[in-house]
C-alpha positions in Angstrom: -9.5 -46.5 -1.3 -5.4 -46.3 0.1 -6.6 -47.4 3.6 -4.1 -44.6 5.0 -5.4 -41.5 3.0 -7.1 -38.8 4.8 -9.8 -37.4 1.9 -10.5 -39.4 -2.1 -11.0 -36.8 -4.5 -12.9 -38.9 -7.6 -13.1 -37.6 -11.2 -15.6 -38.9 -13.1 -14.2 -38.3 -17.0 -17.3 -39.2 -18.7 -18.9 -36.5 -17.1 -16.2 -34.2 -18.3 -16.1 -36.0 -21.5 -20.2 -35.7 -21.9 -19.5 -32.2 -21.0 -17.0 -31.3 -23.5 -19.7 -33.0 -26.0 -22.2 -30.6 -25.3 -20.0 -27.5 -25.3 -19.3 -28.7 -29.0 -22.7 -28.2 -29.7 -24.2 -25.5 -28.8 -20.6 -24.6 -31.1 -21.2 -25.7 -34.1 -19.7 -25.5 -36.6 -17.2 -24.2 -34.6 -14.6 -26.4 -33.4 -14.5 -27.4 -29.8 -11.2 -27.4 -27.8 -10.4 -27.8 -24.0 -9.1 -26.2 -21.6 -6.2 -28.2 -19.5 -3.8 -25.6 -17.8 -3.3 -25.4 -14.2 -3.7 -29.4 -14.0 -6.8 -29.2 -15.8 -8.1 -27.3 -12.7 -7.2 -30.1 -10.4 -8.8 -32.8 -12.3 -5.2 -34.6 -13.5 -4.4 -32.9 -16.9 -2.8 -36.4 -18.3 -6.2 -38.4 -17.4 -8.6 -35.6 -18.7 -6.7 -34.8 -21.9 -6.3 -38.5 -23.1 -10.0 -38.7 -22.4 -11.0 -35.4 -24.5 -8.5 -36.4 -27.2 -9.9 -40.0 -27.5 -13.5 -38.3 -27.7 -12.5 -35.9 -30.8 -11.0 -33.2 -29.5 -8.0 -31.6 -31.4 -7.0 -28.4 -30.0 -5.5 -28.0 -26.4 -4.6 -24.9 -24.4 -2.3 -24.2 -21.5 -1.0 -22.0 -19.0 3.0 -23.2 -19.7 5.4 -24.9 -21.6 5.8 -27.2 -18.5 1.8 -28.3 -19.2 2.7 -28.6 -22.8 5.0 -31.4 -21.6 2.2 -33.1 -19.8 -0.5 -32.5 -22.4 1.8 -33.7 -24.8 2.5 -36.7 -23.8 -1.6 -37.4 -23.3 -2.3 -36.6 -26.5 0.7 -36.4 -29.7 -0.8 -35.4 -32.5 -3.1 -32.9 -30.7 -3.1 -29.0 -31.7 -1.3 -27.1 -28.0 -1.1 -23.6 -27.2 0.9 -21.8 -24.6 -1.4 -19.1 -23.3 1.9 -17.5 -21.8 3.1 -17.0 -24.3 7.2 -16.9 -25.6 10.6 -16.6 -23.9 13.6 -15.9 -25.5 15.4 -19.4 -25.1 12.7 -21.1 -24.7 12.4 -21.9 -28.7 13.7 -25.3 -28.4 11.0 -26.5 -26.4 8.4 -25.4 -28.2 9.6 -27.3 -31.0 11.4 -30.4 -29.1 6.6 -30.2 -28.2 5.1 -29.3 -30.9 2.9 -26.7 -29.3 2.6 -23.2 -30.5 2.9 -19.9 -27.8 0.1 -17.9 -27.5 1.7 -14.2 -28.7 0.9 -10.9 -27.1 3.4 -8.5 -27.7 4.9 -7.6 -30.8 8.7 -7.6 -29.0 8.1 -11.4 -28.3 6.8 -12.2 -31.5 9.8 -10.6 -32.8 11.9 -12.7 -30.8 9.4 -15.5 -31.9 9.7 -15.1 -35.3 13.6 -14.7 -34.8 14.3 -17.8 -33.8 11.6 -19.7 -36.3 13.7 -17.7 -39.1 17.6 -18.8 -37.4 15.9 -22.7 -37.4 13.6 -22.4 -39.9 11.3 -23.9 -38.0 7.3 -23.0 -39.3 5.3 -24.6 -35.9 2.7 -21.5 -35.7 1.9 -19.3 -33.3 -1.6 -17.8 -31.8 -1.7 -14.0 -32.0 -4.4 -12.6 -28.8 -5.6 -9.1 -29.0 -6.7 -7.3 -26.6 -10.4 -6.3 -26.8 -11.1 -5.2 -23.5 -9.4 -7.6 -20.8 -6.4 -5.3 -20.1 -4.2 -8.4 -19.5 -2.2 -10.0 -22.6 -2.0 -8.9 -26.2 -1.4 -6.8 -28.5 -4.3 -3.1 -28.6 -6.0 -3.9 -31.1 -4.4 -1.0 -33.6 -1.3 -3.0 -33.5 -3.1 -6.2 -34.4 -4.5 -4.1 -37.2 -1.0 -2.9 -38.1 0.4 -6.5 -37.8 -3.2 -8.4 -40.6 -0.9 -6.6 -43.6 1.8 -10.0 -42.8 -1.2 -12.8 -43.1 -1.1 -11.9 -47.2 2.9 -13.5 -46.9 2.4 -17.1 -47.7 5.2 -18.2 -44.8 3.4 -15.6 -42.3 3.3 -18.2 -39.5 0.2 -17.5 -37.5 -2.6 -20.5 -36.8 -4.8 -18.6 -34.4 -6.1 -15.2 -33.2 -7.9 -14.9 -30.3 -9.2 -12.5 -27.6 -10.5 -13.1 -24.2 -14.0 -12.1 -22.6 -14.2 -10.1 -19.5 -17.5 -10.1 -18.1 -18.8 -13.0 -20.4 -20.3 -14.6 -17.4 -23.0 -11.7 -17.0 -25.3 -12.0 -19.5 -25.9 -8.5 -19.9 -22.8 -6.6 -19.5 -22.5 -4.1 -21.5 -18.1 -4.8 -22.4 -19.4 -8.1 -23.7 -20.4 -6.4 -27.3 -18.0 -4.3 -26.9 -15.1 -7.2 -27.2 -17.3 -9.1 -29.6 -17.2 -6.7 -32.6 -13.1 -5.0 -32.4 -13.0 -9.1 -32.5 -14.7 -8.8 -35.2 -13.3 -6.5 -36.9 -9.5 -8.0 -36.3 -10.8 -11.9 -37.2 -12.1 -10.3 -40.8 -8.6 -8.6 -41.3 -7.1 -12.1 -40.4 -9.0 -13.7 -43.2 -8.6 -17.8 -43.8 -6.9 -17.9 -40.0 -9.0 -19.2 -37.5 -10.6 -16.6 -34.7 -11.5 -17.5 -31.2 -12.6 -15.6 -28.5 -15.4 -17.7 -26.5 -14.5 -19.0 -23.0 -17.1 -21.4 -20.6 -19.5 -18.3 -20.2 -19.3 -16.5 -23.7 -20.1 -19.8 -25.2 -23.7 -19.4 -24.2 -23.3 -15.5 -25.3 -24.4 -16.7 -28.7 -22.9 -17.4 -32.0 -21.9 -13.8 -32.6 -19.4 -15.1 -29.8 -18.2 -18.6 -31.2 -16.1 -17.9 -34.1 -14.2 -20.5 -35.6 -13.2 -22.1 -32.2 -14.4 -22.7 -28.4 -12.1 -22.5 -25.5 -14.0 -23.7 -22.7 -12.2 -24.7 -19.7 -14.3 -24.3 -16.0 -17.5 -25.5 -17.7 -15.5 -29.0 -18.6 -15.1 -29.6 -15.0 -18.9 -28.9 -14.0 -18.4 -25.1 -12.5 -22.1 -23.6 -13.8 -21.3 -21.1 -16.7 -24.3 -18.8 -16.3 -25.0 -17.3 -13.3 -27.8 -16.6 -14.0 -29.7 -19.7 -15.0 -29.3 -23.6 -13.9 -26.5 -25.3 -14.7 -26.5 -27.4 -17.4 -23.0 -29.1 -17.1 -22.3 -32.6 -15.2 -20.9 -32.2 -12.2 -17.1 -34.5 -12.2 -15.3 -34.4 -8.8 -16.0 -35.6 -5.5 -14.4 -35.1 -2.9 -14.2 -37.0 0.3 -12.5 -37.1 3.6 -12.7 -39.2 6.7 -13.5 -38.4 10.5 -10.5 -38.7 12.6 -12.8 -38.7 15.8 -15.7 -38.1 17.2 -16.3 -36.4 20.2 -18.9 -34.9 22.8 -19.3 -30.9 24.2 -21.2 -28.8 27.0 -23.9 -26.8 25.5 -22.0 -23.3 25.1 -18.1 -24.2 25.1 -16.8 -22.6 21.9 -14.9 -24.9 18.9 -11.7 -24.0 17.0 -8.9 -21.2 17.0 -10.5 -18.2 18.2 -13.5 -19.5 19.8 -15.5 -18.4 17.1 -18.6 -20.8 17.3 -20.0 -21.6 20.5 -22.2 -24.8 21.1 -26.3 -23.5 21.9 -26.8 -27.5 23.0 -25.0 -30.5 23.7 -23.4 -30.9 20.5 -21.7 -33.7 18.5 -18.3 -33.7 16.6 -17.2 -35.5 13.8 -13.2 -34.3 13.5 -12.4 -34.9 9.6 -8.7 -34.7 8.4 -8.6 -32.2 5.6 -8.2 -28.6 5.6 -6.9 -25.3 4.6 -3.9 -27.0 3.5 -6.2 -29.2 1.2 -8.0 -26.8 -0.5 -11.1 -26.3 2.2 -10.7 -22.8 2.3 -10.5 -21.1 6.1 -13.5 -18.6 5.4 -16.3 -21.4 5.2 -15.6 -22.3 8.7 -18.4 -22.1 11.7 -19.5 -18.6 12.9 -21.8 -17.7 15.6 -25.1 -16.9 13.8 -23.4 -17.0 10.5 -24.3 -19.9 8.0 -21.3 -21.6 7.2 -21.3 -24.6 4.5 -22.4 -28.2 5.0 -20.7 -31.9 4.5 -22.7 -34.7 3.9 -22.2 -37.1 6.9 -24.4 -40.6 6.1 -25.7 -38.7 3.2 -27.2 -35.8 5.3 -26.2 -31.8 5.5 -24.4 -31.3 8.7 -22.7 -27.4 9.7 -19.2 -27.1 9.9 -18.3 -25.6 13.6 -15.6 -24.0 14.2 -12.9 -22.2 12.2 -11.0 -24.5 9.7 -7.8 -25.2 10.7 -5.1 -26.5 8.6 -5.6 -30.3 8.2 -8.4 -30.2 10.2 -12.5 -29.6 10.5 -15.0 -30.3 12.4 -18.7 -30.7 11.4 -21.8 -31.0 14.1 -23.0 -34.7 13.9 -25.2 -33.8 16.3 -29.3 -34.7 14.7 -28.1 -37.5 12.8 -29.8 -40.2 14.3 -26.8 -42.8 15.2 -23.2 -41.6 15.9 -21.0 -41.5 12.8 -18.7 -43.8 14.1 -14.1 -43.0 13.5 -12.6 -43.7 9.7 -16.0 -43.2 8.1 -16.0 -41.0 5.1 -17.7 -37.6 4.6 -18.6 -35.6 1.5 -17.8 -32.1 0.8 -18.5 -32.3 -2.4 -20.6 -34.5 -3.7 -23.9 -34.9 -4.0 -25.9 -31.7 -4.0 -22.9 -30.2 -2.2 -21.8 -28.4 -5.8 -18.1 -26.7 -6.6 -20.5 -23.5 -6.7 -21.6 -24.3 -2.9 -18.4 -24.6 -1.6 -17.6 -21.5 -3.6 -20.5 -19.5 -2.2 -18.7 -20.2 0.9 -14.9 -19.7 0.3 -15.9 -16.5 -0.4 -14.5 -17.2 -4.3 -15.7 -18.6 -7.6 -15.6 -22.4 -8.7 -12.0 -21.6 -10.7 -10.5 -21.5 -7.0 -12.0 -23.8 -6.0 -11.0 -26.6 -8.0 -7.7 -25.5 -8.7 -6.2 -25.1 -4.9 -7.5 -29.2 -4.0 -5.0 -30.5 -2.3 -2.1 -33.0 -3.5 -3.0 -34.7 0.1 -6.1 -36.1 -1.2 -5.5 -39.7 -3.0 -7.1 -39.2 -6.5 -8.9 -41.6 -8.8 -10.3 -41.2 -11.8 -13.4 -43.0 -13.3 -14.5 -43.6 -17.5 -12.7 -42.1 -19.9 -9.4 -44.0 -21.2 -7.7 -43.5 -17.7 -8.4 -45.6 -14.9 
């Protein structure tokens, strides 16, 4: 580790590959893609894409053209879809990168068709159909009208897809409604691959899986089945450095707002990570409220006081020996999972991972990138 680094984020590429293989097995005979948008959920788009591609993943999803550029450098022969679609004037970039826009609007499709016709380009695109998310996508009626296009030999559609809104809730009625609506659309787009399932959707059963699975968060260790134990391996380990150890007297307060009061003579480890590094302020210590923990010398210790921009305080009073300045503590790892931290942050594991800051030194273990 760089001696000057305040924190260390270790990404286990072998765990990501193992998670992908487990998801792939659940969907056989469907192909399993990899969603590597948002810098592969904070884990490193080049490293993750390369590792998955080497393991056999042939299709990737990103959000933007810049992400497509980075993914293409790591997987020269893979199929890459750009979820945020096509904007006028970007056709040359799509052609240069040999990637495919995910089209969700008839006007957008007309612009894409015009670029392809003028330039003789036949790289293909995906059609996104809105079945209940009300975010992006053609309406079901628009998709039905468009389906006559597939009778033409040069229709240019390589995938039809939709996105589940409530897949993490196994009993939600919208899941079945979306699957039924998409099944009708997929039937009209015969001989074109269809994709509906995100990470949680894969676990809803075969009727949701169609031809192509699109896992994202589950690849990175987030639990796709919140109502049950997490079937995925943990991927990230996050450590930060102690910059000072100090003692405070009973009755003294700690941090901004004086929200946490020492109930006894207390020993604190001040750690070099804060909300600027993606450790949310919401996880800070408030009197009478259970806070997030960190592992100090492999022992759980609670956060004391508000999380600052660059620092946090950890109550290490119960440790048998005094921690030392420069020692590393674990913020994610061991039995502290991304999902546990998300609970204390008041959010979801997706946001925890994608918020991890660039001040951490990133180290990769396993895979094809070190």
